[in-house]
Structure formats: structure tokens, C-alpha cells
N, C-alpha and C positions, 0 to 999 in steps of 0.2 A: 504494499499499500504506499503510495507517494505522500510525502509530507507536504501540508497545505503552504501555500506561499504567504509570506508575511506582507501585509499591505504596506505601500509606501505613502507617506503624507506628502501631499502637495497642496499648494494654494493657488486659486485662480480667481481673480477679481475679489480678493479678500475673503473667500469661501475656502474653508478647508476640506479636502477630500482625501479618503484612504482608498488607494487603488492597488489591487493585486496584480502582479506581473511575473513572467517567468523568471526563475533564478538567474542572476547575471545580467539582467536588463534594467536594473533599477536606475542606473545613471541615464540611459536612454529615456526613461519614463519622466525623470526629474528635468531633464533637458528640454524634452517636448512640452512638457507642463509650463515651463519658464517661457518658452517661445510662444506658446498659446496665450499666457497671461499677459505677455508684453503687447502682442498683436491686439488682443481685446482691449487692453487699456488705450492703445492708439485709437482704435475705432470708436471707443466710447468718448475719448477726449475731443472728436470732431463735433460732438453735440448733435449729429445727424441721425444717429441711431440709438433708439432708447430700448431698454430691456435686454437682460442677459442673453435670452434665446436668440433675439434678432441680431445682437452683436456677434454670437457665436456662429449664426448662419453667414453673416458677412464676412467674418474671418475665414471660415471654410471655403467660402466661394473664391477667395483669392490665394488660397494655400498653395504652395507649389505642388505640382502633379506628382513630383518625385517622392514626397512624403507619404 
């Protein structure tokens, strides 16, 4: 029986999340979370998009296709 993954704590737009990931990929998850947080803050700062869900959609629509 495999050992359950320990969740990784990340913060996005001031909200804390605990996300499980494969062992050895914790740094990737943290890096991606920081990138997402930065992009979401940039979109929010324009004042043109209101609401976390809409901000997330706007960020995803401009996310590099290689991600």
C-alpha cells in the first residue's frame, strides 16, 4: 500500500490552500503557485476584472501553452 502524499501549503491571492502532489514535485507546485499568484495579482490590479473566478479565467486564457 502506498503512503499518502503530504499536502503542500501554498497561498494564492491571500488564500491558503493545501494541495497534494507526487513526491519530488513539491518545488514545481510551489513555483507554479507563485507564478499563478503573481499573474492573478497583475490582472486584479488593472481593476478591469472583478472576482477571483473571473481573474483565474483571464489568467488561464493568457497562460503559455507550454505549461
